C-alpha positions, 0 to 999 in steps of 0.5 A: 410346583407353580403352574405356568401362566396360560398364554394370552389369546391374541386380542387384536380384532383384525377384520375390525382393524382393516375396516377402520383403516379403510374408512380412515383412508377414504376420509383422508382421500376425500379431505384432500380432494375437498381441499384441492377442489376448494382452492382451485375453485377459489382461485378461479372465482377470485382471479379467473373472473368466475366470481361467486357463482362460477367458483361454486359451479366449478367446485361442484363440477370438480367434486362430481368428477372426483366422485365418479373417478374415485 
C-alpha cells in the first residue's frame, strides 16, 4: 500500500508579508506627496511669480507639513 503524501506546511511568512506591505504603502504615499508638492511648487514658481527660490521654499514647506501631518 502506498503512503499518503504529507501535507505541506504553510510556506507563507505572514509577519514578513505585512511588514513589506506597510513599507510599500508608506513609499506609495510619500511618492504621491512628493509628486503633488513638486507640481504645486512648480506652478507657484513658474506662474505665481515665486521664481526658483519661492518654489523651492514652498516645496520644503509642503513636504515638512506633510511629514508632520502624516
